[in-house]
VEXDREN-2710 file (C-alpha; in Angstrom, 1 decimal):
% VEXDREN-2710
k/r/px/py/pz
1/MET/-109.0/97.2/-37.9
2/LYS/-107.7/95.5/-34.7
3/ILE/-105.2/97.3/-32.6
4/MET/-102.8/95.1/-30.4
5/ALA/-101.4/96.5/-27.2
6/PHE/-98.2/95.4/-25.6
7/LYS/-97.6/95.6/-21.9
8/ILE/-94.1/96.7/-21.0
9/LEU/-92.9/95.2/-17.7
10/PRO/-91.3/97.5/-15.2
11/VAL/-87.6/97.7/-15.2
12/ASP/-87.4/96.0/-11.7
13/ASN/-89.3/92.9/-13.0
14/GLN/-87.0/92.5/-16.0
15/LYS/-84.0/92.5/-13.6
16/GLY/-85.6/89.9/-11.4
17/ILE/-86.3/87.5/-14.4
18/ALA/-82.7/88.0/-15.6
19/LEU/-81.3/87.3/-12.2
20/LEU/-83.4/84.2/-11.8
21/THR/-82.2/83.0/-15.3
22/VAL/-78.6/83.5/-14.3
23/PHE/-79.1/81.5/-11.1
24/TRP/-80.6/78.6/-13.0
25/VAL/-77.8/78.7/-15.5
26/ILE/-75.2/78.7/-12.7
27/THR/-77.0/75.9/-10.9
28/VAL/-77.0/73.7/-14.1
29/LEU/-73.3/74.5/-14.7
30/MET/-72.5/73.6/-11.1
31/VAL/-74.3/70.3/-11.4
32/ILE/-72.4/69.5/-14.6
33/VAL/-69.1/70.5/-13.0
34/PHE/-69.7/68.4/-9.9
35/SER/-70.8/65.4/-12.0
36/PHE/-67.7/65.7/-14.2
37/SER/-65.5/66.0/-11.1
38/TYR/-67.2/63.0/-9.4
39/LEU/-66.8/60.9/-12.6
40/ALA/-63.2/62.0/-13.0
41/ARG/-62.4/61.2/-9.3
42/THR/-64.1/57.8/-9.7
43/GLU/-62.1/57.0/-12.8
44/THR/-58.9/58.1/-11.1
45/LEU/-59.4/56.0/-8.0
46/SER/-60.5/53.0/-10.2
47/THR/-57.3/53.4/-12.3
48/LEU/-55.1/53.6/-9.1
49/SER/-56.8/50.6/-7.6
50/PHE/-56.3/48.6/-10.8
51/LYS/-52.7/49.7/-10.9
52/GLU/-52.0/48.8/-7.3
53/GLY/-53.8/45.4/-7.8
54/LEU/-51.7/44.7/-10.8
55/GLU/-48.5/45.6/-9.0
56/LYS/-49.3/43.4/-6.1
57/ARG/-50.1/40.5/-8.5
58/PHE/-46.7/40.9/-10.1
59/LEU/-45.1/41.0/-6.7
60/ALA/-46.9/37.7/-5.8
61/GLU/-45.7/36.1/-9.0
62/ALA/-42.2/37.3/-8.2
63/GLY/-42.6/35.4/-4.9
64/VAL/-43.7/32.3/-6.9
65/GLU/-40.5/32.5/-8.9
66/ARG/-38.4/32.9/-5.7
67/GLY/-40.2/29.9/-4.3
68/LEU/-39.3/27.8/-7.3
69/MET/-35.7/28.9/-7.0
70/GLU/-35.6/27.9/-3.4
71/LEU/-37.2/24.5/-4.1
72/PHE/-34.4/23.7/-6.6
73/PHE/-31.8/25.0/-4.2
74/ARG/-33.3/22.8/-1.5
75/LYS/-33.3/19.7/-3.8
76/GLU/-29.5/20.1/-4.4
77/ASN/-28.4/21.1/-0.9
78/ILE/-30.8/19.5/1.6
79/ASN/-28.2/17.2/3.1
80/LYS/-25.1/19.5/2.6
81/VAL/-23.3/21.8/5.0
82/LEU/-24.0/25.4/4.0
83/THR/-22.4/28.7/4.9
84/ASP/-24.0/31.0/7.4
85/ASP/-25.5/33.3/4.7
86/GLN/-27.2/30.3/3.0
87/GLU/-30.5/28.8/4.1
88/VAL/-32.6/25.9/2.9
89/TRP/-36.2/26.9/3.0
90/LYS/-38.6/24.6/4.9
91/VAL/-41.6/23.1/3.1
92/ASP/-43.9/22.8/6.1
93/GLY/-45.7/26.2/5.6
94/SER/-43.1/28.4/7.3
95/LEU/-43.4/32.0/6.2
96/TYR/-40.5/33.8/4.3
97/TYR/-40.3/37.4/3.1
98/GLY/-38.6/39.1/0.2
99/GLU/-38.5/42.5/-1.5
100/VAL/-38.7/43.7/-5.1
101/GLY/-38.0/47.4/-5.5
102/ASP/-40.4/49.1/-3.1
103/GLY/-42.7/46.1/-2.9
104/ASN/-42.8/43.0/-0.8
105/TYR/-43.8/39.3/-1.0
106/ALA/-44.4/36.6/1.5
107/VAL/-44.0/33.0/0.5
108/LYS/-45.0/29.6/2.0
109/LEU/-43.9/26.3/0.7
110/PHE/-45.8/23.0/1.3
111/ASP/-44.6/19.5/0.4
112/GLU/-47.7/17.7/-0.9
113/SER/-46.3/14.4/0.4
114/GLY/-46.9/15.7/4.0
115/LYS/-50.7/15.8/3.4
116/LEU/-53.4/13.1/3.2
117/ASP/-54.1/12.1/-0.4
118/ILE/-57.9/12.0/-0.4
119/ASN/-57.9/9.4/-3.2
120/PHE/-55.6/6.9/-1.3
121/THR/-55.8/7.6/2.4
122/SER/-57.4/5.1/4.7
123/GLU/-60.9/5.6/6.1
124/LEU/-59.5/5.6/9.6
125/MET/-57.0/8.4/8.9
126/LEU/-59.6/10.5/7.1
127/ARG/-62.0/10.2/10.1
128/ASN/-59.1/11.0/12.5
129/LEU/-58.3/14.2/10.5
130/LEU/-61.9/15.3/10.5
131/GLY/-62.0/14.8/14.3
132/VAL/-58.7/16.8/14.8
133/LEU/-60.3/19.7/12.9
134/GLY/-63.2/19.8/15.3
135/LEU/-65.8/17.9/13.4
136/GLU/-67.8/15.3/15.3
137/GLY/-71.0/13.3/15.5
138/THR/-73.3/13.1/12.4
139/THR/-71.4/15.9/10.6
140/LEU/-68.1/13.8/10.8
141/ASP/-69.9/10.6/9.8
142/THR/-71.7/12.2/6.9
143/ILE/-68.6/13.8/5.4
144/ALA/-66.4/10.7/5.8
145/ASP/-69.0/8.3/4.3
146/SER/-69.9/10.7/1.5
147/ILE/-66.3/11.2/0.5
148/LEU/-65.8/7.4/0.3
149/ASP/-69.1/7.0/-1.6
150/TRP/-68.0/9.7/-4.1
151/ILE/-64.8/7.8/-4.9
152/ASP/-66.0/4.2/-4.9
153/LYS/-67.2/2.6/-8.2
154/ASP/-70.6/1.4/-6.9
155/ASP/-73.9/3.0/-6.3
156/LEU/-74.4/1.6/-2.8
157/SER/-74.6/4.3/-0.1
158/ARG/-72.9/4.0/3.2
159/LEU/-74.9/4.5/6.4
160/ASN/-74.4/8.3/6.4
161/GLY/-73.1/8.7/2.9
162/ALA/-74.7/9.6/-0.5
163/GLU/-74.7/8.3/-4.1
164/SER/-76.3/9.6/-7.3
165/ASP/-79.9/9.1/-6.0
166/TYR/-79.2/11.8/-3.4
167/TYR/-77.4/14.3/-5.6
168/LEU/-80.1/13.9/-8.4
169/SER/-82.7/15.0/-5.9
170/LEU/-81.1/18.4/-5.3
171/PRO/-82.4/21.6/-6.9
172/ASN/-79.4/21.6/-9.2
173/PRO/-79.0/17.8/-9.8
174/TYR/-75.8/16.0/-10.7
175/LYS/-74.4/12.5/-10.3
176/ALA/-71.8/11.1/-7.9
177/LYS/-68.5/10.9/-9.6
178/ASN/-67.6/7.3/-8.6
179/GLY/-64.0/8.1/-9.3
180/ASN/-61.0/9.9/-7.9
181/PHE/-61.0/13.6/-7.1
182/ASP/-59.1/15.7/-9.6
183/THR/-59.1/18.8/-7.5
184/LEU/-59.9/19.5/-3.8
185/GLU/-62.6/22.0/-4.8
186/GLU/-64.7/19.0/-5.9
187/LEU/-65.3/18.4/-2.2
188/LEU/-67.9/21.2/-2.3
189/LEU/-70.0/18.8/-4.4
190/VAL/-69.9/16.2/-1.6
191/LYS/-72.7/15.9/0.9
192/GLY/-71.9/17.6/4.2
193/VAL/-68.9/19.7/3.0
194/THR/-69.5/23.4/3.2
195/ARG/-67.2/26.2/2.2
196/GLU/-66.4/26.9/5.8
197/ILE/-65.4/23.3/6.4
198/LEU/-63.3/23.2/3.2
199/TYR/-61.6/26.6/3.4
200/GLY/-61.8/27.4/7.1
201/GLY/-62.3/30.9/8.3
202/GLY/-60.4/33.4/10.5
203/GLN/-57.8/31.5/12.4
204/LYS/-59.6/28.2/11.7
205/LYS/-58.0/26.1/9.0
206/GLY/-60.0/24.1/6.5
207/LEU/-59.8/20.6/5.0
208/ILE/-58.0/22.0/2.0
209/ASP/-54.9/22.8/4.1
210/PHE/-54.4/19.1/4.9
211/LEU/-55.5/17.2/1.9
212/THR/-54.0/16.7/-1.6
213/VAL/-54.6/14.8/-4.8
214/TYR/-50.9/14.6/-5.7
215/GLY/-49.6/12.2/-3.1
216/LYS/-50.5/9.0/-4.9
217/THR/-49.9/7.0/-1.7
218/ASP/-51.7/6.2/1.6
219/LYS/-48.6/7.2/3.6
220/ILE/-47.6/10.7/4.8
221/ASN/-44.1/12.2/4.9
222/ILE/-43.4/13.1/8.5
223/ASN/-40.7/15.6/7.4
224/ALA/-43.4/17.8/5.9
225/ALA/-46.7/16.8/7.6
226/PRO/-48.3/19.6/9.7
227/LYS/-49.3/18.9/13.3
228/GLU/-52.9/18.2/12.4
229/VAL/-52.0/15.5/9.9
230/LEU/-49.5/13.9/12.3
231/MET/-52.3/13.8/14.9
232/SER/-54.5/11.8/12.4
233/ILE/-52.1/8.8/12.5
234/PRO/-53.8/6.0/14.3
235/GLY/-52.4/5.4/17.7
236/ILE/-50.1/8.4/17.8
237/THR/-49.9/10.6/20.9
238/THR/-49.3/14.2/21.5
239/GLU/-45.9/13.4/23.0
240/MET/-44.8/11.6/19.8
241/VAL/-46.0/14.4/17.6
242/GLU/-44.0/16.9/19.7
243/GLU/-40.9/14.7/19.4
244/ILE/-41.3/14.6/15.6
245/LEU/-41.9/18.4/15.3
246/THR/-39.0/19.2/17.6
247/PHE/-36.5/16.9/15.9
248/ARG/-37.2/18.2/12.4
249/GLN/-36.8/21.8/13.3
250/ASN/-33.1/21.5/12.8
251/GLN/-32.6/18.5/10.5
252/GLU/-34.4/16.1/8.2
253/ILE/-35.7/12.8/9.6
254/LYS/-34.1/9.9/7.8
255/ASN/-35.5/7.1/10.1
256/LEU/-37.5/6.8/13.3
257/GLN/-34.6/5.4/15.2
258/GLU/-32.8/8.7/15.3
259/ILE/-35.8/10.5/16.9
260/GLY/-35.7/8.1/19.8
261/GLY/-38.1/8.5/22.7
262/SER/-41.7/7.4/22.5
263/VAL/-41.5/7.5/18.7
264/LEU/-38.8/4.8/18.7
265/ARG/-40.7/2.7/21.2
266/ASN/-43.8/2.8/19.0
267/GLN/-42.0/2.4/15.7
268/ALA/-44.0/-0.7/14.7
269/LEU/-47.3/1.2/15.3
270/LEU/-46.3/4.2/13.1
271/THR/-44.4/2.5/10.3
272/PRO/-47.5/1.4/8.2
273/TYR/-48.7/5.0/7.9
274/ILE/-45.6/7.1/7.5
275/ALA/-42.7/7.7/5.0
276/VAL/-39.5/9.8/5.2
277/GLY/-37.5/11.6/2.6
278/GLN/-38.4/14.3/0.1
279/GLY/-41.4/14.7/-2.1
280/SER/-41.3/16.1/-5.7
281/THR/-44.6/18.0/-5.7
282/PHE/-45.0/21.3/-3.9
283/THR/-47.5/24.0/-3.4
284/ILE/-46.3/27.6/-3.4
285/GLU/-48.5/30.3/-1.8
286/SER/-47.2/33.8/-2.5
287/THR/-48.7/37.2/-1.4
288/GLY/-47.5/40.5/-3.0
289/TYR/-48.1/43.6/-0.9
290/ARG/-47.0/47.1/-0.3
291/GLU/-47.4/47.9/3.4
292/LYS/-49.8/45.4/5.0
293/ILE/-49.8/41.7/4.1
294/GLN/-53.5/41.5/4.9
295/SER/-54.3/43.7/2.0
296/GLY/-52.1/41.9/-0.5
297/TYR/-52.7/39.8/-3.6
298/THR/-52.2/36.0/-3.2
299/VAL/-51.3/33.4/-5.8
300/LYS/-51.4/29.7/-5.1
301/THR/-49.8/27.2/-7.4
302/THR/-48.7/23.5/-7.3
303/VAL/-45.7/22.4/-9.2
304/SER/-43.9/19.1/-9.8
305/LEU/-40.1/19.2/-10.0
306/LEU/-38.6/17.4/-12.9
307/ALA/-35.0/16.5/-13.9
308/ASN/-32.6/19.1/-15.4
309/ASN/-34.1/22.0/-13.3
310/LYS/-37.4/21.8/-15.1
311/TYR/-40.8/21.9/-13.5
312/LEU/-44.5/21.4/-14.4
313/TYR/-47.4/23.4/-13.2
314/LEU/-50.2/21.2/-11.9
315/TYR/-52.5/23.8/-10.4
316/TYR/-52.7/27.6/-10.5
317/LYS/-55.2/29.8/-8.7
318/THR/-55.4/33.6/-8.4
319/PRO/-56.4/35.4/-6.3
320/VAL/-56.9/33.4/-3.1
321/SER/-57.1/34.5/0.5
322/PHE/-53.9/34.5/2.5
323/LYS/-53.8/32.9/5.9
324/GLN/-51.0/33.9/8.2
325/ASP/-50.3/31.3/10.9
326/GLU/-49.8/32.6/14.5
327/THR/-46.6/30.6/14.6
328/ALA/-45.2/31.8/11.3
329/ASN/-41.9/33.6/11.0
330/GLN/-42.3/37.3/11.8
331/GLN/-41.4/39.9/9.1
332/PRO/-38.0/41.5/9.9
END
């Protein structure tokens, strides 16, 4: 018969094991609590961020609706005498502000007729614009020739251009379009065009700010053309550009004769490249924000105004980066 003996631990050892067990349980519970707290905090911040982003987007869309309203008001009242509390918004990229509840929006309007239509503009004006934006040498020649090669119907490359044989040799091959651009984003497919050149960066503007696919003409509307586009007109001088910009600050240009000065003296030189009047296609860039416009949400859309106060969306992008010009109107 085998007798088994049991060793009874001293009371002090039993207390030590119990205390150690309690410490481990408390540690595990603390880890669980902190993990739950962290997850709850993350979910809360994520929800708040989503809510704020959604609110800013709605504010931006409110700005788009305000821009549409102002475009129709402009269409009806551009040449009328208005009361002091009425204002016709400019379509040259000037910045306007509005409020909705406790939120804000900032809106810019651009007349597409004041930009170079990349599908119709002359090679000379295209090259001039690239030069005005600071491009030069081989970079300028490559971009200009490649854009023209992208549009033309043949497969013959210009001196610094590119056709399908070049694009098919890339790691991700594709063919040259040999047709008109449908959107300006297509320029990223063209040899020599980088994202920085197309979109700009910081205070530097990009090609996308001065080109359009909605003009359908090789002329530019000097009532809406930005300074960089005016400078791309062959033979124009800085003096003439300043005369145009100064005159149109207070009234619409109906003809070159009323501007006078060096513009009138060089009328024959400018006439083949310019047009006056009002366009029917506009880009609205609206940013919704709470406190700082730099942290807002921006919507960019292009619309065509039709008869009977109707309009047609041609382009809609959201979100996009918002660029505030140094010369823009200051928020009140």
